[in-house]
C-alpha positions as CSV (number, residue, x, y, z in Angstrom):
1,M,107.3,113.5,41.8
2,I,105.0,116.4,42.6
3,P,101.6,115.3,42.2
4,P,99.2,117.2,39.7
5,G,97.2,120.0,41.3
6,V,99.9,120.8,43.8
7,R,100.3,124.6,43.7
8,I,103.8,126.0,44.2
9,F,104.5,129.2,46.0
10,V,107.8,130.8,46.1
11,C,108.8,133.5,48.5
12,T,111.2,135.8,46.4
13,E,112.2,137.7,49.5
14,R,115.4,136.0,51.4
15,I,114.6,134.3,54.3
16,D,116.9,133.4,57.4
17,M,117.8,129.7,57.1
18,R,117.6,129.4,60.8
19,Y,113.6,129.5,60.7
20,G,111.9,126.5,62.0
21,F,108.2,125.3,61.0
22,D,106.5,128.1,62.9
23,R,108.3,130.9,61.5
24,L,108.3,129.8,58.1
25,V,104.3,129.4,58.3
26,V,104.4,133.1,59.3
27,A,106.6,134.0,56.3
28,A,104.6,132.1,53.9
29,R,101.5,134.0,55.0
30,N,103.3,137.3,54.8
31,C,105.3,136.7,51.6
32,V,102.6,134.9,49.7
33,G,99.4,135.5,51.3
34,Q,98.3,131.7,51.7
35,D,98.0,129.6,54.6
36,P,100.2,126.4,54.6
37,Q,97.9,124.7,57.0
38,Q,95.2,124.4,54.0
39,G,97.4,121.7,52.5
40,G,97.9,121.0,48.6
41,A,100.9,123.5,48.3
42,L,104.4,123.8,48.5
43,F,106.2,126.9,49.8
44,V,109.7,127.4,48.6
45,F,112.1,129.7,50.5
46,S,115.9,130.8,49.7
47,N,118.6,132.3,51.6
48,R,120.7,135.4,51.0
49,C,123.4,133.8,49.0
50,A,121.0,131.5,47.0
51,N,122.8,128.2,47.8
52,R,120.1,126.9,50.2
53,L,116.5,126.2,49.8
54,K,113.8,125.1,52.3
55,I,110.5,123.7,50.9
56,L,107.4,123.6,53.5
57,W,104.3,121.9,53.1
58,F,101.4,120.3,55.2
59,D,100.8,116.6,55.2
60,R,97.8,115.2,56.7
61,N,99.6,114.6,59.9
62,G,101.6,118.0,60.2
63,F,104.2,120.0,58.6
64,C,107.0,118.7,56.5
65,L,110.3,120.5,55.8
66,L,112.9,119.8,53.0
67,Y,116.3,121.4,53.4
68,K,118.6,121.7,50.5
69,R,122.0,122.9,50.3
70,F,123.7,123.4,46.8
71,H,127.2,122.2,46.3
72,R,129.0,124.7,43.9
73,A,125.5,125.9,42.6
74,Y,123.0,128.4,43.4
75,V,119.3,129.1,42.3
76,E,117.7,132.3,40.9
77,L,114.1,132.8,42.1
78,R,112.6,135.5,40.2
79,G,108.9,136.2,39.8
80,T,107.0,138.4,37.6
81,R,103.2,138.6,37.9
82,R,102.1,134.8,36.9
83,I,105.3,133.6,35.8
84,L,108.2,132.4,37.9
85,V,111.9,131.4,36.6
86,V,113.8,129.0,38.5
87,R,117.4,128.4,37.5
88,S,120.1,126.4,38.9
89,R,123.6,127.1,37.5
90,V,126.7,125.4,38.4
91,G,130.2,127.3,38.5
92,G,130.7,130.9,37.2
93,R,130.0,132.5,40.8
94,R,132.5,133.5,43.4
95,W,131.2,133.2,46.9
96,R,131.7,136.0,49.4
97,R,131.5,135.7,53.1
98,S,130.0,138.5,54.9
């Protein structure tokens, strides 16, 4: 569970999933305008196909990274001013390789 008071920032721009800790920190600063090293926040990134997520956060000892690959599902990350809609659906989508 996510403790109360933790802020969640979502980068609605697609990110290359090969990015590691350092490049995700820079992406968080550029996309969201927040510094992950201050702690107390989760930073969510998605790839172009929307079937993978990376979540970055700062623990008291350093950065942590969760990498999720969806099986037959994808996630929609849409943001409007202060409202964020995150949906996960199974099926109904054809995957294309490019």
